[in-house]
N, CA, C and O of each residue as an XYZ file, in Angstrom:
864
protein
N      76.361    111.208    136.462
C      76.646    110.144    135.253
C      77.680    109.742    134.675
O      78.200    110.441    133.806
N      78.326    108.230    135.123
C      79.628    107.740    134.331
C      80.123    108.238    133.221
O      79.501    108.497    132.191
N      81.594    108.413    133.496
C      82.032    109.488    132.114
C      82.474    107.985    131.382
O      83.052    107.015    131.873
N      81.967    108.215    130.051
C      82.545    106.944    128.979
C      84.634    107.040    128.842
O      85.400    108.003    128.868
N      84.813    105.895    128.736
C      86.250    105.744    128.636
C      86.542    106.295    126.944
O      87.530    106.911    126.543
N      85.402    105.869    126.186
C      86.001    105.686    124.807
C      85.999    107.372    124.511
O      85.037    107.929    125.040
N      86.463    107.826    124.129
C      86.713    109.241    123.603
C      84.929    109.801    123.246
O      84.015    108.978    123.301
N      84.656    111.365    122.873
C      83.601    112.042    122.699
C      83.592    111.666    120.586
O      82.569    111.154    120.130
N      84.395    111.889    119.924
C      85.052    111.150    118.774
C      84.698    109.609    118.663
O      83.944    109.090    117.839
N      85.252    109.133    119.450
C      85.332    107.751    119.089
C      83.978    107.818    119.393
O      83.278    108.379    118.549
N      83.445    107.392    120.373
C      81.894    106.988    121.218
C      81.707    107.309    119.659
O      81.769    106.237    119.057
N      81.539    108.182    118.938
C      80.524    108.810    117.766
C      80.528    107.702    116.994
O      79.591    107.072    116.503
N      82.374    107.449    116.920
C      82.143    106.984    115.322
C      81.624    105.181    115.499
O      81.191    104.265    114.801
N      81.923    105.395    116.581
C      81.519    103.841    116.929
C      79.818    103.539    116.726
O      79.327    102.690    115.980
N      79.366    104.132    117.280
C      77.636    104.800    116.702
C      77.854    105.070    115.668
O      76.740    104.734    115.265
N      78.556    105.563    114.398
C      78.033    105.097    113.736
C      78.376    103.668    112.445
O      77.996    103.248    111.352
N      79.273    103.420    113.461
C      80.173    102.161    112.922
C      79.054    100.657    112.994
O      79.089     99.634    112.310
N      78.169    101.042    114.054
C      76.999    100.003    114.532
C      75.419    100.316    113.680
O      74.378     99.687    113.871
N      75.681    101.786    112.451
C      74.324    101.707    112.675
C      74.166    101.367    111.032
O      73.117    101.644    110.451
N      75.566    100.600    110.179
C      75.714    100.223    109.003
C      75.439     98.834    109.650
O      76.400     98.076    109.526
N      74.412     98.329    110.282
C      74.916     96.465    110.378
C      73.160     96.626    110.889
O      72.581     97.483    111.557
N      72.700     95.378    110.218
C      71.871     95.103    110.570
C      71.060     94.057    111.917
O      69.999     93.433    111.906
N      72.273     94.259    113.147
C      72.104     93.406    114.205
C      73.497     93.825    114.743
O      74.562     93.465    114.240
N      73.407     94.363    115.469
C      73.990     95.447    116.061
C      75.671     94.712    116.528
O      76.771     95.193    116.256
N      75.391     93.499    117.251
C      76.258     92.663    117.720
C      77.301     92.261    116.665
O      78.330     91.719    117.069
N      77.096     92.518    115.085
C      77.671     92.350    113.679
C      78.677     93.234    113.791
O      79.554     93.122    112.935
N      78.848     94.349    114.851
C      79.387     95.203    114.784
C      80.737     95.669    115.372
O      81.484     96.646    115.326
N      80.605     93.782    116.265
C      81.528     93.930    117.490
C      83.343     93.922    117.337
O      84.126     94.475    118.109
N      83.619     93.274    116.341
C      84.632     93.042    115.622
C      85.480     94.836    115.200
O      86.692     94.988    115.353
N      84.696     95.816    114.763
C      84.988     96.963    114.424
C      85.267     97.813    115.312
O      85.991     98.808    115.315
N      84.673     97.364    116.008
C      84.183     98.418    117.647
C      85.895     97.930    118.639
O      86.754     98.390    119.391
N      85.555     96.943    118.049
C      87.240     96.175    118.911
C      87.998     97.091    118.515
O      88.177     97.970    119.358
N      88.644     97.257    117.311
C      89.526     97.677    116.584
C      89.867     99.010    116.737
O      90.999     99.479    116.622
N      88.360     99.881    117.127
C      88.245    101.339    116.918
C      88.956    101.239    118.504
O      90.138    101.532    118.680
N      88.089    100.801    119.570
C      88.955    100.922    120.345
C      90.348    100.550    120.434
O      90.926    101.153    121.338
N      90.870     99.967    119.959
C      92.555     99.300    120.350
C      92.972    100.812    119.960
O      93.539    101.546    120.769
N      92.589    101.268    118.452
C      92.931    102.418    118.039
C      92.986    103.544    119.359
O      94.096    104.077    119.358
N      92.417    103.879    120.088
C      92.667    104.977    121.046
C      93.428    104.655    121.463
O      94.392    105.216    120.942
N      93.921    103.585    122.666
C      94.361    102.623    123.310
C      95.397    101.900    123.287
O      96.075    101.636    124.281
N      95.674    101.404    121.813
C      96.665    100.390    121.651
C      96.186     98.881    122.210
O      96.654     97.800    121.851
N      95.288     99.076    123.037
C      95.105     97.697    123.211
C      93.698     97.770    123.319
O      92.998     98.718    122.963
N      93.231     96.426    123.969
C      91.446     96.492    124.761
C      91.709     96.871    125.906
O      92.352     96.180    126.697
N      91.283     97.948    126.149
C      91.164     98.088    128.111
C      89.769     97.154    128.087
O      89.040     96.769    127.173
N      89.756     96.950    129.799
C      88.254     96.079    130.653
C      86.938     97.469    130.531
O      85.735     97.261    130.688
N      87.640     99.016    130.181
C      86.216     99.872    130.543
C      85.847     99.563    129.078
O      84.747     99.098    128.777
N      86.810     99.838    128.181
C      86.396     99.507    126.418
C      85.580     98.429    126.140
O      84.465     98.577    125.638
N      86.180     97.065    126.505
C      84.916     96.618    126.011
C      83.803     96.884    127.234
O      82.842     97.421    126.683
N      83.675     96.812    127.909
C      82.561     97.308    128.988
C      81.511     98.061    127.770
O      80.420     97.643    127.382
N      82.223     99.257    127.348
C      81.443    100.329    126.648
C      81.056     99.672    125.355
O      79.865     99.877    125.122
N      82.025     98.503    123.858
C      81.350     97.779    123.454
C      80.559     96.560    123.218
O      80.131     96.155    122.136
N      80.463     96.186    124.046
C      79.256     95.560    125.167
C      77.803     96.311    124.854
O      76.977     96.193    123.948
N      77.901     97.204    126.140
C      76.538     98.265    126.239
C      76.033     98.457    124.595
O      74.904     98.191    124.184
N      77.310     99.051    123.678
C      76.555     99.199    122.545
C      76.070     98.469    121.030
O      75.475     98.858    120.025
N      76.843     96.878    121.616
C      76.093     95.917    120.758
C      75.248     94.897    121.930
O      74.872     93.782    121.569
N      75.149     95.089    122.484
C      73.656     94.187    123.341
C      74.720     92.602    124.072
O      74.441     91.425    123.845
N      75.635     92.991    124.739
C      76.304     91.038    124.862
C      76.438     91.715    126.019
O      75.877     92.777    126.288
N      77.503     90.840    127.008
C      78.279     91.272    127.644
C      79.920     91.584    127.459
O      80.731     91.540    126.534
N      79.928     91.893    128.742
C      81.530     92.094    128.823
C      82.448     91.055    128.427
O      83.315     91.245    127.574
N      82.176     89.309    129.386
C      82.890     88.878    129.002
C      82.511     88.076    127.227
O      83.229     87.390    126.501
N      81.465     88.439    127.105
C      80.930     87.886    125.218
C      82.314     88.682    124.937
O      83.252     88.037    125.407
N      82.654     89.667    124.429
C      83.477     90.506    124.366
C      84.327     89.607    124.591
O      84.297     88.654    123.812
N      85.125     89.589    125.449
C      86.647     89.322    125.822
C      86.567     88.116    124.732
O      87.454     87.846    123.922
N      85.481     87.533    124.858
C      85.613     85.346    123.935
C      85.669     86.048    123.203
O      85.923     85.192    122.355
N      85.673     87.500    122.296
C      86.020     87.225    120.791
C      86.890     87.726    120.509
O      87.420     87.592    119.405
N      87.456     88.728    121.758
C      89.040     89.476    121.247
C      89.916     88.506    121.510
O      91.040     88.467    121.010
N      89.464     87.674    122.300
C      90.802     86.656    122.979
C      90.982     85.672    122.030
O      91.818     84.769    122.018
N      90.157     85.923    121.274
C      89.838     84.655    119.696
C      91.730     85.232    118.608
O      92.646     84.442    118.381
N      91.712     86.661    118.217
C      92.020     86.937    117.252
C      93.484     87.535    117.634
O      93.724     88.154    118.671
N      94.308     87.269    116.726
C      95.633     87.822    116.619
C      95.829     88.910    116.628
O      96.866     89.331    117.141
N      94.894     89.769    116.059
C      95.372     91.225    116.116
C      94.247     91.950    116.608
O      93.564     92.895    116.213
N      94.277     91.239    117.547
C      93.529     92.523    119.238
C      93.893     91.474    120.197
O      93.869     90.243    120.171
N      94.238     92.364    121.050
C      95.303     93.063    122.206
C      94.580     92.908    123.783
O      94.254     93.969    124.315
N      94.305     91.543    124.588
C      93.413     91.973    125.281
C      94.230     92.207    126.744
O      93.644     92.188    127.827
N      95.808     92.452    126.579
C      96.353     92.870    127.531
C      97.511     93.966    126.672
O      97.625     93.890    125.449
N      98.369     95.023    127.548
C      98.749     95.780    127.622
C      99.739     95.741    126.607
O     100.281     94.637    126.651
N     100.251     96.505    125.647
C     101.464     95.845    124.529
C     101.940     97.822    124.487
O     101.545     98.829    125.074
N     103.193     97.429    123.211
C     104.158     98.579    123.387
C     103.179     99.228    122.049
O     102.214     98.748    121.455
N     103.881    100.469    121.901
C     103.731    101.416    121.126
C     104.100    101.270    119.325
O     103.692    101.993    118.416
N     105.054    100.005    119.249
C     105.359     99.342    118.197
C     105.266     98.220    118.257
O     106.165     97.694    118.912
N     104.111     97.176    117.602
C     104.230     95.209    118.267
C     104.875     95.055    116.869
O     104.477     95.514    115.799
N     106.238     94.112    117.195
C     107.068     93.653    115.855
C     106.468     92.490    116.019
O     106.394     92.038    117.162
N     105.868     91.700    114.817
C     105.806     90.923    114.499
C     106.814     89.779    112.933
O     106.452     89.713    111.759
N     108.024     89.096    113.565
C     108.705     88.110    113.302
C     108.100     86.627    112.407
O     107.862     85.629    113.087
N     107.936     86.587    111.264
C     107.237     85.528    110.539
C     108.936     84.428    111.001
O     110.109     84.745    111.198
N     108.149     83.060    110.998
C     109.972     81.964    111.637
C     108.921     80.418    110.684
O     109.350     79.265    110.729
N     107.709     80.759    109.994
C     107.208     79.953    108.999
C     108.343     79.111    108.209
O     109.501     79.385    108.526
N     108.131     78.010    107.109
C     109.050     77.451    106.897
C     110.173     78.498    105.169
O     111.367     78.311    104.939
N     109.404     79.285    104.495
C     110.330     80.240    103.713
C     111.467     81.287    104.258
O     112.449     81.767    103.692
N     110.744     81.513    106.088
C     111.177     82.543    106.130
C     112.775     81.783    107.427
O     113.865     82.169    107.849
N     111.997     80.738    107.521
C     113.125     80.223    108.920
C     113.992     79.271    107.535
O     114.401     78.244    108.077
N     114.173     79.262    106.854
C     114.855     78.780    105.809
C     115.573     80.062    105.411
O     116.430     79.889    104.544
N     115.407     81.384    105.874
C     116.705     82.375    105.524
C     116.567     83.138    106.625
O     116.181     84.268    106.923
N     117.007     82.159    107.144
C     117.432     82.586    108.782
C     116.280     83.520    109.708
O     116.425     84.684    110.079
N     115.282     82.750    109.910
C     114.136     83.617    110.954
C     114.378     83.645    111.804
O     113.883     84.598    112.406
N     115.198     82.820    112.550
C     114.965     81.704    114.074
C     116.331     82.647    114.623
O     116.378     83.131    115.754
N     117.589     82.826    113.427
C     118.520     83.480    113.661
C     118.581     85.149    114.099
O     119.295     85.746    114.904
N     117.032     85.796    112.796
C     116.893     86.924    112.977
C     116.311     87.201    114.714
O     116.936     87.797    115.590
N     115.121     86.643    114.817
C     114.400     86.073    115.970
C     115.571     86.610    117.116
O     115.707     87.775    117.492
N     116.385     85.405    117.562
C     117.239     85.491    118.333
C     118.133     87.180    118.630
O     118.588     87.664    119.667
N     118.092     87.719    117.154
C     118.999     89.096    117.141
C     118.288     90.346    117.910
O     118.623     91.331    118.569
N     116.884     89.595    117.340
C     115.841     90.886    117.877
C     115.674     90.863    118.980
O     115.345     91.907    119.544
N     115.890     89.291    119.938
C     115.403     89.265    121.176
C     117.046     90.274    122.163
O     117.215     91.044    123.108
N     117.736     89.660    121.264
C     119.140     90.517    121.468
C     119.469     91.943    121.937
O     119.854     92.524    122.952
N     119.030     92.266    120.362
C     119.042     93.611    120.114
C     118.202     94.467    121.055
O     118.770     95.471    121.486
N     116.977     94.251    121.439
C     115.749     94.709    122.391
C     115.851     94.602    124.085
O     115.621     95.427    124.969
N     116.275     93.285    124.111
C     116.793     92.703    125.162
C     115.644     92.225    126.029
O     115.753     92.120    127.251
N     114.361     91.894    125.249
C     113.593     90.951    125.657
C     113.210     89.613    125.071
O     113.442     89.205    123.933
N     112.653     89.074    125.946
C     112.536     87.759    124.873
C     110.763     87.547    124.541
O     109.724     87.991    125.029
N     111.098     86.695    123.532
C     109.539     86.998    122.747
C     108.710     86.856    123.706
O     108.856     86.220    124.749
N     107.378     87.768    123.156
C     105.878     87.549    123.899
C     106.202     88.824    124.793
O     105.177     89.177    125.375
N     107.595     89.848    125.171
C     107.868     90.430    126.108
C     107.720     91.932    125.301
O     107.920     92.201    124.116
N     107.236     92.893    126.569
C     107.644     94.340    125.727
C     108.862     94.798    126.449
O     109.220     94.092    127.392
N     109.859     96.314    126.047
C     110.327     96.794    126.176
C     110.135     97.623    127.785
O     109.137     98.317    127.977
N     110.837     97.509    128.498
C     111.002     98.218    130.206
C     110.141     99.971    129.661
O     109.619    100.711    130.495
N     110.197    100.323    128.011
C     110.325    102.055    127.989
C     108.664    101.773    127.196
O     108.096    102.737    126.684
N     108.077    100.513    127.179
C     107.219    100.416    126.896
C     107.004    100.733    124.999
O     105.956    101.021    124.420
N     107.838    100.623    124.641
C     108.218    101.320    122.896
C     107.357     99.908    121.897
O     106.318     99.805    121.246
N     108.790     98.796    122.361
C     107.988     98.095    121.639
C     107.759     96.349    122.077
O     108.171     95.848    123.124
N     107.173     95.784    121.229
C     106.272     94.128    121.698
C     107.082     93.678    121.001
O     107.684     94.386    120.194
N     107.287     92.488    121.123
C     107.991     91.620    120.282
C     107.395     90.416    120.621
O     107.081     89.996    121.735
N     107.203     89.592    118.840
C     105.790     88.654    118.707
C     106.416     87.558    117.650
O     107.220     88.002    116.830
N     106.169     86.470    117.623
C     106.953     85.820    116.369
C     105.150     85.143    115.698
O     104.129     84.877    116.331
N     105.467     85.071    114.158
C     104.009     84.894    114.404
C     104.299     82.833    113.165
O     105.252     82.087    112.938
N     103.427     82.851    112.951
C     103.371     80.846    111.985
C     103.861     81.720    110.202
O     104.711     81.441    109.357
N     102.846     82.778    110.303
C     103.138     83.096    108.812
C     102.383     84.133    108.780
O     101.233     84.202    109.215
N     103.258     85.320    108.052
C     102.575     86.976    107.771
C     102.925     86.699    106.044
O     103.178     87.755    105.464
N     102.957     85.901    105.477
C     101.948     85.761    103.520
C     102.925     86.964    103.048
O     102.380     87.870    102.418
N     104.148     87.049    103.262
C     104.725     87.541    102.753
C     106.949     86.576    102.245
O     108.120     86.705    102.600
N     106.070     85.724    101.242
C     107.364     84.223    101.727
C     108.278     85.502    100.233
O     109.442     85.901    100.257
N     107.592     85.697     99.545
C     108.217     86.364     98.298
C     109.353     87.019     99.014
O     110.161     86.950     98.089
N     109.792     87.408     99.657
C     110.337     88.349    100.054
C     110.831     88.061    101.874
O     110.716     88.981    102.683
N     111.384     86.633    102.302
C     111.492     86.516    103.066
C     112.746     86.482    103.244
O     113.478     86.269    102.278
N     113.559     86.801    105.232
C     111.982     86.576    106.071
C     111.723     88.452    106.366
O     112.327     89.454    105.984
N     110.745     88.259    107.066
C     110.181     88.849    106.981
C     109.371     89.308    108.501
O     109.201     88.510    109.423
N     108.966     90.624    108.527
C     108.170     90.939    109.739
C     107.135     92.145    109.222
O     106.934     92.623    108.106
N     106.641     92.386    110.373
C     105.231     93.390    110.682
C     105.713     94.215    111.835
O     106.521     93.797    112.664
N     105.137     95.495    111.845
C     105.522     96.028    112.648
C     103.728     96.833    112.714
O     103.107     97.212    111.721
N     103.244     96.911    114.154
C     101.827     97.402    113.991
C     100.940     97.246    112.718
O      99.986     97.964    112.417
N     101.651     95.680    111.704
C     100.815     95.470    111.113
C     101.092     96.055    109.685
O     100.262     95.811    108.809
N     102.300     96.882    109.355
C     102.877     97.166    108.029
C     103.963     96.406    107.430
O     104.799     97.150    107.943
N     104.646     95.611    106.821
C     105.437     94.933    106.216
C     106.745     95.209    106.087
O     106.959     96.280    105.521
N     107.238     94.891    106.263
C     108.935     95.143    105.675
C     109.707     93.910    105.192
O     110.119     93.360    106.214
N     110.017     93.357    104.328
C     110.859     91.721    103.938
C     112.430     92.410    103.353
O     113.048     93.448    103.114
N     112.473     90.924    103.356
C     114.169     90.612    103.434
C     115.321     91.352    104.227
O     116.431     91.758    103.885
N     114.565     91.371    105.519
C     115.317     91.906    107.017
C     116.527     90.978    107.379
O     116.484     89.748    107.342
N     117.655     91.763    107.747
C     118.278     91.004    107.710
C     118.854     91.300    109.234
O     118.077     92.124    109.717
N     119.751     91.021    110.068
C     120.092     91.471    111.203
C     120.301     93.111    111.259
O     119.541     93.553    112.121
N     121.147     94.273    110.572
C     121.345     95.239    110.581
C     120.301     96.017    110.229
O     119.950     97.167    110.493
N     119.588     94.496    109.105
C     118.416     95.765    108.941
C     117.567     96.003    110.194
O     117.718     96.991    110.913
N     116.664     95.036    110.411
C     116.600     94.572    111.934
C     116.470     96.347    112.563
O     115.693     97.301    112.537
N     118.050     95.878    113.194
C     118.208     97.294    113.843
C     117.623     98.628    113.251
O     116.829     99.389    113.805
N     118.232     98.753    111.912
C     118.169    100.126    111.350
C     116.279    100.565    111.547
O     115.740    101.655    111.742
N     115.785     99.379    111.409
C     114.107     99.201    111.348
C     114.207     99.952    113.280
O     114.014    101.167    113.266
N     114.330     99.672    113.975
C     114.395     99.956    115.134
C     114.662    101.587    115.569
O     113.802    102.428    115.830
N     116.044    101.736    115.557
C     116.655    103.196    114.959
C     115.343    104.142    113.940
O     115.010    105.292    114.229
N     115.132    103.860    113.515
C     114.450    104.095    112.673
C     113.011    104.954    113.181
O     112.719    106.142    113.042
N     112.034    103.476    114.019
C     110.815    103.994    114.950
C     111.546    105.222    116.018
O     111.193    106.302    116.493
N     112.522    104.519    116.055
C     112.372    105.366    118.095
C     112.973    106.821    117.123
O     112.468    107.701    117.820
N     113.319    107.180    116.591
C     113.801    108.397    116.235
C     112.464    108.988    114.870
O     112.556    109.899    114.047
N     111.555    108.203    115.085
C     109.965    108.600    114.442
C     110.226    109.157    112.682
O     109.648    110.184    112.326
N     111.244    108.286    111.542
C     112.013    108.791    110.431
C     110.468    107.873    109.904
O     109.771    108.450    109.069
N     109.967    106.381    110.452
C     109.169    105.877    109.931
C     107.595    106.124    110.412
O     106.805    105.195    110.585
N     107.303    107.388    110.579
C     105.638    108.439    111.361
C     104.830    108.129    110.368
O     103.623    108.031    110.590
N     105.312    107.936    109.194
C     104.478    108.355    108.106
C     103.865    107.039    107.094
O     103.061    107.015    106.161
N     104.638    106.045    107.755
C     104.610    104.919    107.683
C     103.917    103.480    108.237
O     103.359    102.551    107.654
N     104.281    103.807    109.886
C     103.805    102.948    110.694
C     103.598    104.280    111.729
O     104.279    105.251    112.060
N     101.822    103.571    112.141
C     101.387    104.339    113.200
C     101.114    103.582    114.492
O     101.197    102.355    114.460
N     100.806    104.182    115.591
C     101.409    103.376    117.033
C     100.174    102.085    116.331
O      99.359    101.936    115.420
N     100.578    101.608    117.135
C      99.632    100.079    117.090
C      98.291    100.479    117.453
O      98.078    101.394    118.248
N      97.026     99.543    116.660
C      96.212     99.758    116.642
C      95.654    100.127    115.650
O      94.580     99.540    115.519
N      95.985    101.246    114.404
C      95.880    101.812    113.680
C      95.921    101.321    112.679
O      97.108    101.415    112.369
N      95.177    100.594    111.536
C      94.596     99.915    110.529
C      94.905    100.702    109.549
O      95.884    100.763    108.806
N      93.520    101.561    109.683
C      94.010    102.560    108.391
C      93.766    103.585    108.885
O      93.362    103.564    110.048
N      93.927    104.937    108.154
C      94.746    106.597    108.440
C      93.613    107.406    107.444
O      93.746    108.601    107.184
N      92.009    106.236    106.709
C      91.356    107.145    105.917
C      90.138    105.872    106.800
O      90.187    104.658    106.995
N      88.941    107.186    107.200
C      87.829    107.145    108.390
C      86.808    106.395    107.016
O      87.054    106.955    105.947
N      85.949    105.476    106.924
C      84.288    105.013    106.118
C      84.050    105.548    106.424
O      84.197    105.705    107.636
N      83.134    106.800    105.303
C      82.093    107.515    105.739
C      81.305    107.433    105.177
O      80.912    108.328    104.428
N      80.421    105.614    105.413
C      78.966    104.958    104.703
C      79.425    103.412    104.422
O      80.454    102.760    104.240
N      78.260    103.273    104.491
C      78.703    101.879    104.242
C      78.417    101.544    102.359
O      77.806    102.246    101.554
N      79.164    100.151    102.131
C      78.476     99.688    100.497
C      77.844    100.550     99.890
O      76.840    101.182    100.219
N      78.506    100.570     98.908
C      77.301    101.427     98.028
C      77.794    100.804     96.581
O      78.940    100.674     96.150
N      76.750    100.525     96.087
C      76.681     99.421     94.967
C      74.858     99.332     94.974
O      73.957     98.898     95.693
N      75.078    100.213     93.375
C      73.377    100.585     92.510
C      73.370     99.095     92.314
O      74.202     98.205     92.137
N      71.562     99.258     92.467
C      70.341     97.966     92.684
C      70.769     97.599     91.730
O      71.394     96.567     91.974
N      70.833     97.990     90.113
C      71.177     97.743     88.633
C      72.089     96.776     88.374
O      71.831     95.954     87.496
N      73.230     96.714     89.047
C      74.824     96.684     89.064
C      74.766     95.137     89.588
O      75.411     94.257     89.017
N      74.049     94.917     90.572
C      73.640     93.664     91.878
C      72.761     93.142     90.483
O      73.613     92.721     89.700
N      71.773     93.045     90.042
C      71.015     92.522     89.440
C      71.587     92.526     88.576
O      70.729     92.048     87.833
N      72.748     92.739     87.705
C      73.454     92.415     86.037
C      74.478     90.960     86.735
O      74.635     89.789     86.390
N      75.054     91.912     87.967
C      76.436     90.850     88.133
C      75.356     89.135     88.764
O      75.987     88.078     88.736
N      74.060     89.097     89.187
C      73.393     87.874     89.618
C      73.235     87.227     88.374
O      73.485     86.041     88.161
N      72.780     88.109     87.504
C      72.429     86.755     85.932
C      73.689     86.978     85.266
O      73.451     86.775     84.076
N      74.685     87.231     85.379
C      76.514     87.143     84.724
C      76.449     86.046     85.567
O      76.460     85.064     84.825
N      76.372     85.607     86.993
C      76.495     84.448     87.613
C      75.924     83.534     87.041
O      76.515     82.606     86.488
N      74.701     83.672     87.094
C      73.232     82.224     86.635
C      73.533     81.715     85.876
O      73.635     80.490     85.802
N      73.995     83.276     84.299
C      74.458     82.260     82.833
C      75.741     81.537     83.269
O      75.995     80.428     82.799
N      76.630     82.183     84.233
C      78.212     81.122     83.739
C      77.591     79.881     84.442
O      77.959     78.779     84.034
N      76.645     79.948     85.503
C      76.656     78.216     85.834
C      75.545     77.865     85.144
O      75.556     76.634     85.116
N      74.671     78.239     84.619
C      74.213     77.200     83.712
C      74.794     76.890     82.413
O      74.295     76.003     81.720
N      76.442     77.964     81.793
C      76.483     77.109     80.570
C      78.025     76.088     81.221
O      78.583     75.280     80.478
N      78.490     76.333     82.654
C      78.764     75.388     83.386
C      77.889     74.028     83.253
O      78.233     73.016     82.642
N      76.629     74.243     83.992
C      76.158     72.554     84.110
C      76.408     71.745     82.819
O      76.874     70.612     82.695
N      75.856     72.868     81.631
C      75.056     72.388     80.163
C      76.446     72.077     79.733
O      76.360     71.088     79.005
N      77.434     72.377     79.817
C      78.638     71.750     79.804
C      79.476     70.461     80.054
O      80.195     69.830     79.279
N      79.174     70.257     81.358
C      79.179     69.459     82.209
C      78.168     68.282     81.503
O      78.698     67.397     80.830
N      76.850     68.306     81.667
C      76.237     67.792     80.976
C      76.160     66.879     79.239
O      75.669     65.788     78.952
N      76.738     67.710     78.544
C      77.103     67.260     76.980
C      78.685     66.400     77.608
O      78.703     65.169     77.622
N      79.541     66.961     77.942
C      80.627     66.058     78.022
C      80.347     64.603     78.627
O      80.926     63.587     78.241
N      79.050     64.665     79.966
C      78.852     63.795     80.306
C      77.781     62.320     79.131
O      77.884     61.127     78.849
N      77.003     63.314     78.888
C      76.805     62.682     77.700
C      77.212     62.130     76.590
O      76.641     61.113     76.196
N      78.131     62.610     75.964
C      79.871     62.246     74.889
C      79.803     61.118     75.305
O      79.278     60.174     74.715
N      80.524     61.089     76.759
C      80.840     59.834     77.160
C      80.195     58.810     77.737
O      80.565     57.969     78.556
N      79.169     59.005     77.187
C      78.265     57.949     77.406
C      77.845     57.459     76.587
O      76.826     56.782     76.726
N      78.420     57.593     75.481
C      77.257     57.477     74.083
C      78.652     57.144     73.300
O      78.515     56.491     72.266
N      79.812     57.471     73.629
C      81.030     57.480     72.822
C      81.668     55.621     73.496
O      82.725     55.144     73.081
């Protein structure tokens, strides 16, 4: 029997995730994140097991995973540092910060340090414009980052001082879900009724306005 690449506890979580969906392939992206949490990136062996779990081919898993920036199909560092270079950050020195990051880490954007600790990326927008220039480390936000602030973040990561804030790459959340969406049937019915009533009220208001305009 071939040994599974995914650890037993990870495989158990994967089967639980699949069970949440009416169609197994709907669990594809959550399973990709789960495998990436184990390895830091999506290894071919992991993609093959994901394909078997959801009933598709490994090529389909790769095709989907390669579409999303948050999923990596090639090895990355322990910490993926992503700097925003969109307009708000650009106006506040993002390109200068990116150049400093390349010099500080000794790599070019899109590369990983020789020790495998840091991967450097740039991004079109990280949606933290109020704290430009901003960056993410493993999808955790840091804002108002100066060159000196960048060096401190790097030093703190190397020294483990940010371990409580920034886990290794691949970990999106530290709390596991223990079931599917839980909403009482009565709540769903009430919300649907409220939505229908609101839509009817808007339609009546629009009709009255249209009639008043025609008569006016």
